[in-house]
C-alpha positions as CSV (number, residue, x, y, z in Angstrom):
1,M,-8.2,14.6,8.4
2,T,-5.7,12.1,9.7
3,D,-2.9,12.4,12.2
4,K,0.7,12.1,10.8
5,P,2.9,10.4,13.4
6,S,6.6,11.0,13.4
7,T,7.1,7.3,12.3
8,G,6.1,8.3,8.7
9,Y,2.8,6.7,7.9
10,P,-0.5,8.4,9.0
11,S,-2.7,6.6,11.4
12,C,-6.2,5.9,10.1
13,R,-8.2,7.5,12.9
14,A,-11.6,8.7,12.1
15,P,-11.9,12.5,12.0
16,K,-13.5,14.1,15.0
17,A,-16.3,15.6,12.9
18,G,-17.1,13.4,10.1
19,P,-18.4,10.0,9.1
20,T,-19.9,7.6,11.8
21,V,-17.5,4.9,12.6
22,V,-18.9,1.5,13.7
23,M,-16.5,-1.0,15.3
24,S,-16.6,-4.7,14.4
25,G,-14.2,-6.0,17.0
26,D,-11.0,-4.0,16.4
27,I,-12.0,-3.2,12.8
28,A,-13.4,0.3,12.1
29,V,-16.1,0.5,9.5
30,Q,-17.4,3.7,7.9
31,Q,-18.9,5.3,4.8
32,I,-16.5,7.5,2.9
33,S,-17.4,9.4,-0.2
34,I,-14.9,9.3,-3.1
35,H,-15.6,11.2,-6.3
36,G,-19.3,11.3,-5.4
37,Q,-19.5,7.5,-4.7
38,S,-20.1,6.4,-1.2
39,L,-18.0,3.4,-0.2
40,R,-18.2,1.3,2.9
41,V,-14.6,1.0,4.1
42,A,-13.2,-1.3,6.8
43,I,-9.8,-0.6,8.4
44,K,-7.8,-2.8,10.8
45,H,-5.2,-0.6,12.4
46,G,-1.6,-1.8,12.7
47,S,1.7,-0.2,13.3
48,D,2.7,3.0,11.4
49,K,6.2,1.6,10.6
50,Q,5.3,0.4,7.1
51,P,2.8,1.2,4.4
52,P,-0.8,-0.1,4.8
53,L,-2.1,-3.0,2.8
54,L,-5.1,-2.2,0.5
55,L,-7.1,-5.4,-0.1
56,F,-9.3,-6.0,-3.1
57,N,-12.0,-8.6,-2.4
58,G,-13.4,-10.8,-5.2
59,I,-16.0,-9.3,-7.5
60,G,-19.3,-9.2,-5.8
61,A,-17.9,-9.9,-2.3
62,N,-18.4,-7.6,0.6
63,W,-15.7,-6.7,3.2
64,E,-17.1,-9.2,5.7
65,L,-15.9,-12.1,3.6
66,A,-12.3,-10.8,4.1
67,K,-12.8,-10.2,7.9
68,P,-10.7,-13.2,8.9
69,L,-7.9,-11.8,6.8
70,L,-8.2,-8.4,8.4
71,E,-8.3,-9.9,11.8
72,A,-5.1,-11.9,11.0
73,S,-3.2,-8.7,10.2
74,K,-1.0,-8.0,13.2
75,S,1.7,-5.5,12.2
76,T,0.2,-3.8,9.1
77,T,-2.8,-1.5,8.8
78,A,-5.2,-3.3,6.4
79,I,-7.9,-1.5,4.4
80,I,-10.7,-2.9,2.3
81,F,-13.8,-1.4,0.8
82,D,-17.1,-2.7,-0.7
83,A,-17.2,-2.0,-4.5
84,P,-20.1,0.1,-5.7
85,G,-23.3,-1.9,-5.6
86,V,-21.8,-4.5,-3.1
87,G,-22.4,-4.8,0.6
88,G,-22.8,-1.4,2.2
89,S,-21.7,0.6,-0.9
90,P,-24.7,1.9,-2.9
91,R,-25.1,1.2,-6.6
92,P,-23.4,3.7,-8.9
93,L,-25.5,5.8,-11.2
94,L,-23.7,4.3,-14.2
95,P,-22.0,0.9,-14.9
96,Y,-18.3,0.8,-14.1
97,R,-15.2,-0.9,-15.2
98,P,-12.1,-2.2,-13.3
99,S,-10.5,1.2,-14.1
100,T,-13.3,2.9,-12.1
101,I,-12.4,0.7,-9.1
102,A,-8.8,1.7,-9.5
103,R,-9.7,5.4,-9.5
104,L,-11.9,4.9,-6.4
105,A,-9.1,3.0,-4.6
106,A,-6.6,5.8,-5.5
107,G,-9.0,8.4,-4.2
108,L,-9.6,6.5,-1.0
109,V,-5.8,6.1,-0.4
110,T,-5.4,9.9,-0.9
111,K,-8.4,10.7,1.3
112,L,-6.9,8.5,4.1
113,G,-3.6,10.4,3.7
114,Y,-1.3,7.7,2.5
115,A,1.5,8.4,0.0
116,E,2.6,4.7,-0.4
117,I,0.6,1.5,-0.1
118,G,0.9,-2.3,-0.6
119,V,-1.9,-3.9,-2.6
120,A,-3.2,-7.5,-2.5
121,G,-6.4,-9.0,-3.9
122,V,-8.3,-12.0,-5.1
123,S,-10.0,-12.5,-8.4
124,W,-9.4,-9.2,-10.1
125,G,-6.1,-10.1,-11.6
126,P,-3.0,-7.9,-11.9
127,S,-3.4,-4.6,-13.5
128,R,-1.3,-1.5,-14.1
129,S,0.2,0.1,-11.0
130,N,1.9,3.4,-10.2
131,S,4.7,4.6,-8.0
132,R,2.4,4.8,-5.0
133,I,2.1,1.0,-4.9
134,N,5.2,-0.7,-3.4
135,I,3.9,-4.3,-3.6
136,L,1.3,-5.7,-6.0
137,N,0.2,-9.2,-5.1
138,F,-2.9,-11.0,-6.5
139,A,-4.0,-14.5,-6.0
140,G,-6.5,-16.3,-8.2
141,G,-8.2,-18.0,-5.3
142,W,-10.5,-20.9,-6.1
143,C,-10.5,-19.9,-9.8
144,S,-6.8,-20.7,-10.1
145,R,-5.4,-24.2,-10.9
146,R,-2.0,-23.1,-9.6
147,R,-1.2,-22.5,-6.0
148,P,-1.0,-18.7,-5.5
149,R,2.4,-17.3,-4.5
150,V,2.3,-14.9,-1.6
151,S,5.1,-12.3,-1.5
152,P,7.3,-12.3,1.6
153,W,6.1,-8.7,2.3
154,C,2.5,-9.9,2.5
155,Q,3.5,-12.8,4.7
156,Q,5.2,-10.4,7.1
157,A,2.0,-8.4,7.3
158,F,0.2,-11.3,8.9
159,R,2.8,-12.3,11.5
């Protein structure tokens, strides 16, 4: 489904026969089905020299709210999706928990062909991670009284 360049990380090119890809500037937007749930996914392509950055938007926020963040990504591939029932992702048949979002995200990462990713987000708060995640960085955004700390790895992604 994805090409695997010799540099190590697969590029996120849309398959030749598959979902329709709509471009929003240099961001590819497409519907991808994960575990029977259709998700609207936006991908800003970067270099293949480091793992991509999977972004989690705030609860109820669509990917367009994070568009400036994706556009600022220069060297790292950035991926974000609308949670079920938000933006272009249809409502799920049953209510879901944060663990459902984690399973959908893991399924998306697998479907895109990545073995390792970085993760950053707003509002969800830190949760459990596994060996596929090399950086876990969450900021409280406007809900936080403290100034969020951004890891050097995430800072590098936007240079």
